[in-house]
Structures are given as structure tokens and as C-alpha cells.
N, C-alpha and C positions, 0 to 999 in steps of 0.2 A: 811793558813788553815782556812776553813770555820767552824764556830762554831755556833751551834744551841742551843738556850735556849727554852725549851718547858715547858708549864704548861697546864695540862689537868687533870681533876679528874677521868676520865675513864681509868683504867690501860691498858685495851686492845687497846684502840685508841692511847694512849701515846706510847705503845710498837710498834705499827704499824708505827706511824710517826717516832719514833726513828730509827727503822730498815730501813725504806725507805731512811731517810736522811743519815745514816751511809753508806748505799749501794752506794751512789753517792758522798761520800767523806767528809761528815760533821763529826766533832767531836760534840757529843751531850750530854747535860746535861738536865735531865727531872725531874720534880717535880709535886706534886699536892698540895703543900703548898705555900701560898703566901709569907710568911716570908722567906722561903728557896729560892723562886724565886728572891726576892729582893736581898738577899745575893749573889746568883749566878750571878745576873746581874753585880754586882760590881766586883766580883772576876774572873768570867769566860770571861768577855768581849765578849759577843756573836756578831756575824756578822749578825745573823738573829734570829728573835723571832717568835715562834708560840704560840698563845694565845687563850685558850678556852674562849669563851664569857660567858658561863653559868656554874658557879661553886658554890658549897654550901657555902664555907667560905667567899669568896670575888668574886665579878664578874669581868669580863674582862675589863669592862669600868673603874672600880676603878683602876685596874692595869695600864690601858692606861693613866689615869690621873697621876699616880705615875711615869710612864715612861716619860711622857711629863715634869713633874716637875723636873726630873733628866736629862733632855736634851738628851733623846734617839734619835739617828739619824739612827739607823739600820732598815732595812725593817722588817715589822711586818705582819705576816699572821694571820688573825683572823679566827678561826674555831668555828662552833657550830652546834648543831642539831636543832636550832630554825629557824624561818622564815627568808627567805632571806632579807625581808624589814628591819628586826631588824639588821641583819648583815650590810646592807647598811648604816643604820643610825649610827651604831657604827663606821663604817669606816669613815663616814663624820665627826663625833665627833672627832676621832683620828686625822684626817687631819687638822681640825680646831685648834687643840691644838699643831700643828707642827710636828706630827708623820708621818713617811713614811709608810703608809698602802699599802703593796705590793699586797695583795690578801685577799679575803674572800672566805672561803670554807665551804660548807654545809656537815655535817655528814649524812650518812656514806660517807666517802671519797674513791674514787677509787685510786688504786696505780698509774695508769697512770696519773691521774689528779694531784696527789700530786707530783710526779716526775717532771711533766711539770712546776708546780708552783715553785718548788725549782730551776729548771734549768733556769727559766725566771724571777728571782727576780727583775731584773733591767727594765723589760718591764712595760708597763702601767698596772694599776690595771684592773681586770676583774670582 
């Protein structure tokens, strides 16, 4: 069973990603709270993570550091509405810390792009 752990502070985006993932067979847990994300990471044992880079309480870079410190080996998709160069820098930082950054996606995300990303998690990053 594919299990997706999602953290995003925008409820509409989180719901869109959750539904898209469930439609292709993922079991999904979503949150907008970093402490809940950390607890779910341990209890839910995700096979994929979708991480919003820009959130008010804690940013995605901090969560990537936390994931690296906890030995995360699952593919991570970084999403954000910020500039692609910042996403690329965050991706390089995550990879330098030993994380498997599968994709970066810029909001707004098209459904076809999201489905393609989920279905090609083992392919090279784009």
C-alpha cells in the first residue's frame, strides 16, 4: 500500500493533493501542523511525502532537516508558490542532507502534473 504524508497550510491545496493521491491508490494523512506531521511520520510510516516549503509555523527546510536527522529514505515532493530557484535550492539542500527529493512542483499545480509526479516517483527529479 502506498502511503502519502502531506503537510500544507493551504486547505484547498491540501485537499486537492489528497484527492489526487487517493484517486490513484494512496492512503493519505494530511496536516498543516508541524508537530502532527512529525508524529504521523513515525506512526503512519509513509512511502511518500509531500512538503510545502513556505508555511507560517515552520518552513519546509526545517522539516527537511528534521526528516534527514530521522533517517528519512522515502521520496519527497517539495511544493510551493515561491520562485522555482528557491525550490531548486531547497531540493539541493535536501539532497545534500541525504534526502531523496523526487520532485519540486510550483503552485498552482495542475492535476495532470501532480498525477504524473505521483506515478513517476522513481524517475529522475525534474
